[in-house]
N, C-alpha and C positions, 0 to 999 in steps of 0.2 A: 766944769772941772776938767783938768787935763786927762787925756786918755791913760788907761792902765798900761803898764809895760809888763810884758811877760817873757819868760824864757824857758827853754826846756833842754835837758841834756841827760846823758847817762853817766853815773859815777864811774870813774876809772880806777877806783880803789884808794884807800887811805894808807895808814901805816901798816907795816907787815903784820903787827899784832892782830889788827882787826881783819885783815884780808884772810887770815887763816883761822878765824874764830869758828868753833863748832861746840855745840852743847855736849857736855860729858854724858856718857851712856847712863850713868846713875841718875841723871836728871832728865832723861828723855821723856818720861811720863808726865813730868810737870807741865809740859807744853800743851797737853790736851786734857788734863785731868779736871779742870774747873771752868765753868762758864763765867761770864761777867757778873751775874747775880751771885754765884758762889764766892767769887773773889771779894765782892762787896760785903758779904756776910763774914768772911774771914777777917777783913779789916775791922769791922765793928766788934767782932768777937775778941780780937787782940786788944783793942782799946778798953773793952770791958773787963778783960781778964787780968791785966797788970798795968801798973802806972809807968814803969820804966821800959816796958815792951821786951824785957828779958824773960825767957821761959825755960824752966828745967824740962827734963824728959817727960814727966807726967803732964805738965801743962802744954808741952808741945803736942802730945797726942790728943789732948782735949781741944786744942786749937784747931787741928786739922780734922779730927773726927772721921778718919777713914776706916773702912771696914777691916776686920781682923786679918783677912788674907793679904792686906797691903802693909801689915805691921813691919815686915822686913824693910820695905821701902822707907817707912817713917824712921826706922832705926838708922838706916844709911844716911838719910838727910840730916838727922840730928847729929850724927857723928861728924859729918862733913862740915857742918856749920858751928860745931863746938870744939873742933880739934885744936884750935889755937887759943882757946879761952883758959884762964886760970881756974875757973870753976866750970862744971859741966852744965853750961847754959847756952841758949841760942838767942841771938838778937832777932826778935820777931820782925822788926822793920827790914832787916837784911833779907830774911827769907821771903816775906811777902812781896818785897820789891821784885825779887827774882821771879816769884810765881806770877806776878802781873806782867813783867816785861817779856818773859819767855813764852807766854801763852800765845798759841797760834789761833785761838778762836775769838779773840778780842781785838778789835781794830785799834790802831795806835792812838787815835784821838780819844777813845774811851779809856785806854790805859792811862793817859795823862790825867783823866778825871779821877780814876781810882788811886793813882799815886798822890794826887793833891789831897784826897780824903784821908789816905793813910798817914801823911805827914802833917795834917792839920790836927796836931795832938791836943790842942786846947779847944778845938771845935769852934774857932772864931771865924771860920771861912776865909782864912788868910794864913800865910806862912811868914813868920818873922825870920830874921837872919840866922838865928841859931837853929831853927827848924830846917831852913834851907841847907845849912851846912851839914846837918844830920842826914838830910836827903842825899846829898852828894856822897857822903861817906858810906851810907848804907847801900846805895845802888852800886857804886863802884866796887865795894868789897864783896857784895853778894854775887855780882856777875863774875868777878875774878874766881870765886869758888866754883862756879857752875859751868863756865864756858872756857874751853881750852884757848890759849893764846891771848885772852884778855889780860892786859897788864894789871899789876897790883895797884891798889888805890894810892893816891898821893897822901902825903902827911896832912894831918888835921889842920895845921897852920896854913898850909898851901890852899886847902879847900876853903878854909875860913876867909882867906884873902880873896879867893875867886868869888865867894858869896858877897863879900863887902864891895868888890868892884861892880858886881851886877846891881846891887842895891843902890850904890852911888850913881850909876848910870841912869837909873830910873827916878832917883830922888824920892824914894818911898821908904817907909818904915816896915812895910809888909807887902807880900806878893799876893796877887789875886790868881785865880785859875788861869786867866789869860796871860799873866806875867810868867807863870811856870811854863805854859805851852810855848811862849815866845822864846824862853831860854832853851827849851828842848829843841826847837826848830831853827834857832839862829846861832847859838853858841858853838864855837869851833869844837870845844871839848865834847859837847853833846852829840854833834853830828856824826862823829866817829862811831858812837854807840848806835845811833839811829840807823846807820847803814847796815848794821848787823841785826838789829832787833825789829826791823820792819820788813814789809814785802814791797817796798817802794821800787827797788831795783832801778829801772830807767825812770828817774824821777822828774816831775814837772815842778819848777820853782816859779814863784809869782811875786811881783812887787809893784808898787805904785799906788794910785788912787783906787779905793775900794768902796766908793760912795754907793754903788749899786750892787755890791756883793759880787762884782764881776771877776774877782780873783779866785773865788772858790775856797777861801781859807776858813778853817774852823774858828768859831767865835767871832768871825767877821770884823777885823780891825778896820777903822775908817781909812787909814793909810798904812801901807806896808813899805817901810823904808828899805829894809834889808831883804834880799831874796830869800824866800822860805818855801819848803816843800809843801805841795798841795796834798795834805794828808788824806782827804776823802778819796783820792785816786789810788790809795794803797792797794796793791794786788793787781792793778791794771797796767798794761804796757802801752803807754801813749806814744804814738808815732807822729802825730801832727797836732799843732795848736793854732787856732785862729782867735784873735782877741780884738776887742774894740772898746770904745768908751762905755758901752752899755752891757756887754756880755762876752763870755768866752766859750769856745767850743773845743772839745778834746776828742780826737779820733784815736781809737785803740787799734791794736794789731788785728783784733778779731772783727773789725768793721763797725763797732758800736760807737756812737757819738754821745758824749756826756756834755752837759751845758750848765752854766751858772750865770747869774746876773739879773738884770731887769727883764722881767717876762711880760711886759705890757703888750696888749693886743695879741697875746698868744704866740709871740715870736719864738718862745722857747718850748 
């Protein structure tokens, strides 16, 4: 098979909106409050609690189940997420999307798994076009509420068109977890958010043949046509990359070498 091609470089910034993005003070605690297991529990609790994922103040408290000394925090969050609603309700999908994406304790690849589970509303282990449109609306709306300078969400018709374009490009009726991760790491609209919501900073992008897992990509596609960030390197500052047909090596600024690919004869 042809050798893998790889590249690396540092983001030089996107739109002014995203360059100035900062989490609002009222949502600072949400970044460290829950573990991955906690977030998974919240996802399942929301699905069991309501059919349409809309919750009033009482159900919102029961969803989060935080101790009484954090009651003021819960109240602030409820008001922020219900302020523009006709009734005093919160879209649970919006809130949990933010709780997942802003979390500093969960790696980005695991966040994609949690998001897939959250929007797999019929538990079919897939996302249909309407569920993907709901995903786009909930994520963009929730982040706009919680992060300064994040632009407001696009109209539902525009988001529906974006979803239709992606489904048509895949020729599928439903998305797998791999498909969702592909959109997150390849779509132009998503990469703006990714630059804010991850610890990639100086990011390594990989593309080409991946027959021997030499690209280091999560879920290991056989071939990566479009350059995609190597998410397992999140939080590391990679200064040099060496790649071959069989494996890749990543040198960090701290002097650590990370590897991926075929490890026969103990070469890795």
